[in-house]
C-alpha positions as a Markdown table, in Angstrom:
| # | Residue | x | y | z |
|---|---|---|---|---|
| 1 | Met | 87.7 | 59.9 | 149.0 |
| 2 | Met | 89.2 | 56.5 | 149.1 |
| 3 | His | 88.8 | 56.1 | 145.4 |
| 4 | Asp | 90.6 | 59.4 | 144.7 |
| 5 | His | 93.3 | 58.5 | 147.1 |
| 6 | Ala | 93.9 | 55.3 | 145.5 |
| 7 | Ala | 94.1 | 57.0 | 142.1 |
| 8 | Asp | 96.7 | 59.4 | 143.6 |
| 9 | Ile | 94.3 | 62.4 | 143.0 |
| 10 | Asp | 94.7 | 65.4 | 145.4 |
| 11 | Met | 91.6 | 66.6 | 147.2 |
| 12 | Cys | 90.5 | 69.7 | 149.2 |
| 13 | Leu | 87.7 | 69.7 | 151.7 |
| 14 | Val | 85.7 | 72.8 | 151.4 |
| 15 | Gly | 82.6 | 73.8 | 153.4 |
| 16 | Glu | 81.2 | 76.1 | 156.1 |
| 17 | Lys | 82.4 | 76.0 | 159.7 |
| 18 | Gly | 81.0 | 73.1 | 161.6 |
| 19 | Val | 80.0 | 70.8 | 158.8 |
| 20 | Gly | 82.4 | 68.2 | 159.8 |
| 21 | Lys | 85.6 | 68.6 | 157.4 |
| 22 | Thr | 88.0 | 67.8 | 160.2 |
| 23 | Met | 86.1 | 64.9 | 161.5 |
| 24 | Ile | 85.9 | 63.3 | 158.1 |
| 25 | Leu | 89.6 | 63.8 | 157.5 |
| 26 | Gln | 90.4 | 62.5 | 160.9 |
| 27 | Ala | 88.4 | 59.2 | 160.2 |
| 28 | Phe | 90.0 | 58.9 | 156.7 |
| 29 | Ala | 93.5 | 59.3 | 158.1 |
| 30 | Glu | 92.9 | 56.9 | 160.9 |
| 31 | Met | 91.6 | 54.2 | 158.6 |
| 32 | Leu | 94.8 | 54.4 | 156.5 |
| 33 | Gly | 97.2 | 54.9 | 159.5 |
| 34 | Tyr | 98.2 | 58.4 | 158.5 |
| 35 | Arg | 99.1 | 61.3 | 160.6 |
| 36 | Arg | 97.1 | 64.4 | 159.7 |
| 37 | Met | 97.8 | 68.1 | 159.6 |
| 38 | Thr | 94.8 | 70.7 | 159.4 |
| 39 | Val | 95.6 | 73.7 | 157.4 |
| 40 | Phe | 93.2 | 76.6 | 158.0 |
| 41 | Cys | 92.4 | 78.7 | 154.9 |
| 42 | Phe | 90.8 | 82.0 | 154.7 |
| 43 | Lys | 89.7 | 84.3 | 151.9 |
| 44 | Asp | 92.8 | 86.4 | 151.6 |
| 45 | Leu | 95.2 | 83.4 | 151.8 |
| 46 | Met | 97.8 | 83.4 | 149.0 |
| 47 | Ala | 99.7 | 80.3 | 147.7 |
| 48 | Arg | 102.9 | 81.6 | 149.2 |
| 49 | Asp | 101.2 | 81.7 | 152.6 |
| 50 | Leu | 100.7 | 78.0 | 152.5 |
| 51 | Leu | 104.5 | 77.4 | 151.9 |
| 52 | Gln | 106.3 | 80.1 | 153.8 |
| 53 | Ser | 105.8 | 82.8 | 156.4 |
| 54 | Arg | 107.6 | 86.0 | 156.6 |
| 55 | Cys | 109.5 | 86.9 | 159.8 |
| 56 | Thr | 112.4 | 89.0 | 161.0 |
| 57 | Asp | 115.8 | 87.9 | 162.5 |
| 58 | Ala | 117.5 | 89.4 | 165.5 |
| 59 | Met | 118.9 | 92.2 | 163.3 |
| 60 | Gly | 115.5 | 93.1 | 162.0 |
| 61 | Gln | 116.1 | 91.7 | 158.6 |
| 62 | Thr | 113.1 | 90.1 | 156.8 |
| 63 | Glu | 113.4 | 86.4 | 156.0 |
| 64 | Trp | 111.1 | 83.7 | 154.8 |
| 65 | Arg | 110.7 | 80.4 | 156.7 |
| 66 | Asp | 109.2 | 77.3 | 155.4 |
| 67 | Ser | 105.8 | 76.3 | 156.8 |
| 68 | Ala | 105.0 | 73.1 | 158.5 |
| 69 | Ile | 103.7 | 71.5 | 155.2 |
| 70 | Val | 107.0 | 72.1 | 153.3 |
């Protein structure tokens, strides 16, 4: 992970529930002094779901709001 990070390569941790993905990311972020944000993905997740969420305003109109990672 450190090598990929130094080479500016994006990474994605994938694995079954409980194998330590969050723990390894937390340790990695702490070593580098980074804040971290966990994004939970699921089978039906679409690319747009990572960037925006659909909601309605006070008038009932649909609008799209940027997610925390934008």
